[in-house]
N, C-alpha and C positions, 0 to 999 in steps of 0.2 A: 360054731366054730371056735376053736382053741384060737384066745386072744394072742396075741403078736408077743412074742419076749424078746427082749433086745438082747444080742449076745453075749454083752457084759454088764455084770452085777457088779454091784462092788457093796462091801460095809463100811466101806471109807466112812466118815465122817457123820457116826452112828447118833442121830438125835435124842438126847436125855433131859429128863428134867431132876432136879432135887426134893428131896420131899418137899421141900415146902412152897415146889411151885414156877422154881427162875427156869424160863425157855430161855436161853442165847442164842440169839442171829445165827443160824447156820452159819458156819466154815466156809468159804470162797475157797477156791483151787489156788495155793502157792502160785503159780504162772496164769498166761494168759494164753491161748493159742492164737494166732495172727498172723497175718498172709501178706506176705507183700510184692509189691508189682513196678516196677520199673518206667520212667520215661527217659526219651534223652531230647535234648533241642541243639542246634546249632553246632553239632560234632564238625570235628575237625575232618577236611576231606582228603584223605587220606589217595585216590587213586585219581590220575593227572584227566585222563580222558569219561568219567564218568565219578558219578555218584556214589559212596561207598556201602555194603552194605555190613551195618554193623550187629553184631552180637556182643551181650556180656555174661559176664560171669562172675557169681556173686560168691563171699566167702564171707564165714561168720567167724569168730575169735570174742572170746571171755569165758571168764570162771559160770558155768552153767553144771546143770547136773549128772547129762549125759550126752554122747556125743553118736549119731548113727554116720557111721564110715563115709555111704554113697546112699544117692539119693535118684529114681527114675524121673525121669525126666515127663515120661509121658504121665506117670498120676505121682506126683512127688508127696512122699509121708511128711509127715510131722519131725521135725528134725531136735535132737536133744542133744547136748554136747557134753563132755566130761570137766571136769577143772583144770585144764589143758589149756593155757591161752595161744594156741598153736591158732594160726587160723584155716580152715576147713572149707574146701568146698561144696554149696550146699546146691548150685545144681546153674544153669547154663540156659537164657532165654535163647529162643529162636532167633533164628539169623531172618532180617528184613533188609528188603534192596535195593537198593537206588534211592537209597535216602542219607539225612544229614541229623532230620528227625522223625527216631524210632517209636513208634508206641509197643511196646510188647504184650504177648495175649500173656506168656507166660508168668506163671506167680508160684510163689518157695512158700511155705508152709512153717513156722517155728514157733517152739516156746520166748514168750516175753517171760522175762523176770523183772519186774520191775525194780526189783534189793541189786541187781547186777550190771555190771558196764561192760553189757555185749554191746561189740564192733562187727558194724560189717562195710564189709569194703567190695565195690562194683568193680570192676576194669573191662574197659570197652575195645572192645576190637571188630576188625575189618577181614571179613571173611575174604581168604583167598585162594584158599583149596577144599575145592566144595565138598561139605560132608566128614572133612577130617576132626576127628576129635583132638590132634597138636594141636598145641596152641601157640607152636615156634612154625607153622605152618600159617598162620596167619599175622597180621599188623597190628602191633599192637598200638593202640589211641590213648590209650590213658587211665587214670583211676581216681575213684573218689573213693572215701570214708566219711562214716558215718556213724554215730552209737543209737543204736534203736531205741534210748530210752529219748534222743533226741525228737527222732521221727516221733514216738506215739506221743511227747510232749507238744506236739506244732498242732498249729491249726489247721483242720484237717484232716489228720496225720498222715501228715506229707510236708516236707519237705527237698530240698534243693540244692547241691553240692556242683564248686566246679571241677572239672573231668582236669586233674594236673598232668603233667607228661611232657614233655617236649618245649616248644615254642611256639606262642601267638594263646590265641585265644583256640583253646579245645572242648569250650562246650559245656552241658551241664547237664547231669543225671537229676531227677525226682524221683525221689523215693515217697514209695505213699504203703503205707500199712492200714490192714482192716481188719476187726476181729471177728473169728472162727463162731460163726452165729453155732451155737448150744441152745441147749433147754435153761431160761433164767428163768423160766416160771415159780414162784413161789408160794406156800398156799398158809392164809392166815386158818387152822381147824381147831375148830371146838366141840369139844363129843360130852356127851354122859351118858351113862347110864338108866337102867331105869328094874326096878324089880330085878334085880339082881339076886343071883340063889347064893343063899348064905352058909359061911363054910367054918363058922365058929360055935355052933350047935344054939342048943336053947337062951344060955342065958351073957351075949354076947351076938354083936356084928362086926362082916367081913371090913376090913380095912382096903378097896379096892383101887387098884392103876391097871390101865392100860394098855397094849406094846400093838405094835401094824409089824407085821413082816411083808416082805412080798416074795415073789415067786422066784425062784432060779430055774435057769430054760431046762433041768434035768428035773421038776417038780418039787424042790425039798425050798425049804424057805428063810430067808434069812430078815435076821431083827433088823429093822430099819428106826425105830421110835419107841420113844415109852415116854407115859403123862407120870404127874405128882403120885404119892399117895392121898387121900379121901379117906380120914381115920371116920368108922363107925358108922358105916353110908352103903345101904345100900339100890340106893340112884342116886349117883354120888355126881356130881357136875362139876364136871375141870377145866381146867385156866385155859385160857385159848394161848398157839403155839404155832409160831411161825415156823415153815416147813418149808426148802430147796425140793420144787416139785423131781429134781435130776436125783438129789437124795431116798426122795419117800418110794418112786415108782421107778426110775431112769431115764425119764421123761416120755413115758407110757403110760396114758390113760387109762388103756382096756388092760394095764397087766394087771391079772388076780392081787389082791393084801388080803392078810392077814388081819382080825380086830381078836386080841383076845383077851381076856378078863381075868385077873388076877386077884388074890387075897394076899395081901403082904402080910410077911412074918419076917421079923428080927434076925433069924439063923436060916433068910435065905429061901429054905424052903415055900417056895412062896405056892398054891395050893390057887389047880385051876378052876375057874367061875364057869365056863365059855367059853365059845367062842363064835363067829358069826367070817363069813368071808365077800368080798366085795371087790371093784376098782375105784379108782381114781375119778373115773366118769358120772360113775352111779352115784359116787358120793356128793359132787355139787348140783347135777341136779334134783338129788329128794332132800335141799334141804327145805322148810318149811310147808311138804308137801309128808303124805302117808308112807312115799318111799323113803322117808327119811328116819323111819325106824323099822330097826331092822331087827328079827327075833336072832337071839342068843341060842344056841344048840350047846348042851351041857347031858354028855351019854348021851344022845338020839331023841333027847329029849329037847320044847323050850322050855328056858329061866329065862324069861326078860327078854329085855331091847335092846340096842343101840342105837343111840341117840346123837344125829346128826344134828348140833347146832348153828352151826355156823360151814362156810367150805367158800372162801373170799379167796378169786386166784389173780396176783398179780402178778409183774416180772421185776424180775432183783435189775437196778440197772447194774454197770460196772462201773470200774476206773478207767476204766480206758471211753466211753460215754463220756464221764464227767473229762476229761482230759481232754477231749475233744472238740467238747465245747464252748471249751476254754478256763477251763478253773486251773488259778492258777496255786502252786505249793510253794509254801517258804520254809527255812530252810533256818533256826535260830539254835547258838551253841551258847553253852557255859562253860567255861574252866576253873575249875577248884586252886586257888592257888593257897593252900594251909599250910602250917610249917610243917604239917606232917609229909609234904613231898618234899622237904630239902631243898640248899639253894642252888638255883637254877646254872652258877660258880665252878660246881661243884660237881667232877667228873663220879657215873654211879647213879645222881639221883634222878628222880624225876623228869627234872623241870630242865633237867643239862642241855644246856644249846651244844652240843660237838663243835670245835671250829670248824671239822673235815666235813659237815654237814649233814651228817648221818642220822635222821632223823627219830623224836623219842616217840613214846606211848602217845603221846601227844597229838603228837602232831600227824603222826602215820594213822590212830583212827579220826583226824579231822578231813584229812588227804583226801581217805578212803572211801567216807562212809560222806562228807562234801561233794564230794566226785561225781556221786551217782544223781544224791536231790538235787543240785543244779539245772542239771538239763529240763527240770518242770517248774521252773520261776524264769518268767521273760524277761526280769531286769538282772539274775542273776545277782540281789544286793540283800546284804542279810546283817541283820548283825552280832556281836559277837561280846556276852559279860564274863564277867569274873566275879567271883566269889570267896570270901575267906582271907582274902587282904586287908593288909592297914594303908588308909591311904589318907595326910595329912593327921597322921595320932587317931585315927580313929577306925575302928574296922568296920567294912564294907562287906556286906552281903549280895549284896546286884552291883557293879557299876560296867561302865564299859570300857569298855576294850578298845583301843585305837580314840583318832581327833574326830571321829564321822561318825553318826550312830551307825548308820550303814557300810562294810567294807563291800567291794565287787570282790564275784567268784569264790571260789577253792583258796587260788593265790592271795586275796586280800585277805579271808580268813588267816590265813598261818602267816604273814607279813603283821598283821596286826597283832597276834599272840607274838612274833619273836621282838618283837617292838615294844609290848607292854611291860619290858624288863624293865629299862631305860625310862621310867615314868616313875620310878624310887617308890613302888611297893613295897611291903613288907611282906615276908610271907609268916601270919596271922593264926587263928582260927577263932570259934570252935567249927564243924563243918554243916553249912545249913542251907536243906534245900527252896523252905517253901516262901522266899523273897522271888527268890529265879522263879519260882513253879509260878507266882501269883503274878506277874511281867511279862511272863510269858502266854499263861492265860487269857492278859486283858490285851496285850496285842493281836491273839489272834482272834479274839470277839472282834477286837478294832478294824483287824484287814477282812472279814466277815464282811464287817458294815457296812464295809468300804464300796463293798466289789457288788455288781449286777449280779440278784440270785442270791446274793452269801456264797459263791464261787468258791470259795478261800479255804486251803487245809492248812493246818501249820503241825511244821517237826519241831522239836525242840529236843537240842543233844546235849545233854551234861557228859562231862567229863570229868572225872574223880577219885581222889585213893585211898580214902577211910572211909571209916563208920557212920551212917549219918549222926548227929546229936540231936536232932529236932523230927523226930520219927512221928509224933501224934501230929505235929504240925502241918508235916508234908505229909502224913495219910488223908490227909483233913480234905487240905489243898489237893490232890489227888482225884478226891472225889469228888470234890466240888467242879474240876477241871474238866471231868470224866462227860461234862454237857457241856464243853467247848468243842471247836474245830480245832483237834488239838491232841498229838500223840508225842510220848515221850519216852526218847531213848537211855536211858543209863549204861556206859561205858568206865569197868572200874578197871585203873588201873595202877602196877606197882601189885603188891604179892600180900595183899593188908588182906584180913579172914570176911569177905564178901555177903555173907551167909544171912546175915541176918535184912541185907537188903537188896534177896527173893523174896521177901515178903511185901514187897510191894510190886511185883510182876505177879498180874490178874490171873495166870495159868494154873494156879492153885487153887483159884475159888474170887469168889466176887471180894474185891476191897472192903471195910466197914469203915467208914471214918468214925470217930470218938465219941460221938450221940448216937452209932449205930445206922447209920443211914448207907447204903448199898451205891456204890459207883454204878453208873446208870448203865459201863459199859467197859473193855481192860482196855489203857490210855499208855501200856508202860509196859517196853521190853529190859527187862538187864541181862548185858552180856558181859564178863572178867575178860580182856585183853588178852589177858595172856591163855586164853584158851584158844587163842587163833591169832599169837603173836607172827608164827608160822606161814601163813595164811590170811592177809589185809581182805583178800576177796570172800573168803569165807567170813570175815566180820563181818563184811556189809548186807551177805546172802542172810548171819543170824539178826541181826538187830533191823534186816529191812522187811524182810518177808511179813511181819506183819501188817503192815502198813495199809494196802491196795482193804483187807478187808475191814480193817477202824476208818478210812475215810469213806467208804461204801456203809456201812455199818453208822457213822454219826448224820450221813449223808439221810441219811432214812429215818433216822430214829425222829428227825428238825421234818422230814414229808418234802424237800427240797429234791427237785427232779435235776436231772444235766440237763444243761440248756441245747439248742441245737446244732448238729455239728457245723462248725464255721468253714464256710466255703477253704476251701484250699487254695494258697496263693497261684497269678498265672506266671506257673515257673516258664509260659515259655520268652517273659516280656521280663521275669525276674532279674536281678543281679544280689547273687547270695555277697552278705559282706564279708570282712575281709576278718581270714580266725587269729586268733591272739595264738597262733601254733609256730614256733622255730621249724625250719629246713638244718635237715643235717644230714652232712653226707658222707655213705655209707657202703662199705666193701663188703660186697660179695666175692667171700672165702669156700665157697661151694668147688668138689671138682664137677670139673665137664660144664662150667659155665656158659654160657653165649653173651654174647657183644648184640648190640642194641640199643633204639634206643632209652634212654632215662626212663627212669620205675620209680614209682612214688608209695608209701604207706606208709601208715603212724603207728606209733607204740603209741602204749601208756607206761611211761617211769614208773619200777615201782621204791614204794617210800624206802626203803632202804639203798636204792643208787643216788649215788653223791653226784655234782657235777666234777668231770675228770675220772670218773668211773667206767672204763672200758666194760661195756655189753657185746653180745652175740645172740643174737634173735632171727626167729626164722619167716621168712616174706609169705606172702600169699601162694609161692610156688613153692612153698620149702624147701628154697635156698638162703643159708647160713650166713646172714648180715652183720659186719662187726662194726662197729660204733661207738663215737667220745659221748658220754652225756654234758649237751652246751652246759659254758657258765649262764645261771640264771632261770638253770631249770629249778622247777619247784615239786621237790618230791609228790606222787603221784601225778605229775603232769605227762603231756601229751607232746609227743616230738614227733614231724614229719622225716621220711627218711627219702633217700637218693642216691639212686643204685643204678 
């Protein structure tokens, strides 16, 4: 019989190695497919003589990749949505009759992007007109809003929110998210050749390497992996390589695979040395047996053999599994106060504090990135440091900002930043990173040691305006930190030439120290703020997209496994904590607006909006709601609108 071949196949994520044999851990997708389910408890009774007949409508908003306008209730598709922050209805639950405590069977699939602030709004209704899809035919009971990041970062990937709307207790909605199961297997594969065909004549030996291709549905082959080159050897032994099974055969262990030996030539015209066809199941079964020595065919004759030396399959954990088991992520922020930034009192300089409240680039970056990462820290307390300033006559390249070692949330970060200018600091220089990096490395390791089973990971955000003056020491420190539970995000503010900064980002190759020691993994992401100044959400996406892969890569390198998922809280008895969110009265300016009970939803204030700014946003139903940004609302803050 013909082996089953999945209909979907992809060349994305080609696994390759350099001639030196360095094999990077295979990149994971930059999103996760999750399934959201809902439960309600203690809903307000909407019918005088009987219990309610509740159902929920779910909306999603936020800066993600693509959007699908409709979703079938009978078979919900994977939801993608675009850069618009307008809320989109992604589906409705079934109606559960005669209860104030419904458990809904309907679920909602969507893409979860770690680096984006995706907001879920759940609106609860009591069915009045059976079968009607017009929400005006039903009684509105209230709504709850939560970020998908908060759900994923909660124990058991479950959180509960109060239902807001009207007077008195409206009950709660419990939101649960679970990663959609996919093939998470990986294989540690080591291959060798034996007595291969020599393509270099009498006076030399071939320089072989081996490639793996998988068969497509139409019978063609797609290259998915290649080894390093072994020079002058007809019986090469290749280095072990870790490959995701998803990439190798799309999860189908019976899918035909072709192993081809090639003789490397510097001009790229590699000579064919022979091939053999098999599948992953046979490879695994043949280790240490005669079946693990497969004849290589060259021009319809056998010339040597492919030898399977190792084929160990294991499952790759995901960031979701680590978070569900209680892993904590901690944010650290470092701000550049060198003289090239200019005085904060002079308009147009990088640290200028506009009295009208317009944020500068430092404030925008802190608010945008911090608002994402704070969702994954239980106490939401972070250190914020400065460097490059003169304190008490001495230049300091790592000093505490604020009166406390840690501040509370993004608002605390922004308040500490504004307050530093009253501490009597003097802009100075030069721009040195090594002290900040050493402090972050030490803190990340201390947090990991103090956490059960080392379930801790840290992210350092460095905001700087100029070229690094201690590049050698910085690279050396980064190479050492690559073995620590730490990622480093560098955001360049201003219009300086940041080309030298790109050398720190390992996307172009492995970072090496002054003693030629290679980094264990890539932990740096550099982004110029000017590239995304008009779209803070894209800035967060660009800077945070690699974090999930970096977390898993570190944990696997240390053989740290996810803890068992913590049991979700008993949402039937829990009382959600009061949230630090302002309630603002909005005005529905839409034509044909209807009357009804007060409605609520939450909106994120853009970093460019200041207190007193008049804004207009779309409600989950698509109504135009006008409001004024309240006093005390920080850039990137959240307000709850009532209309």
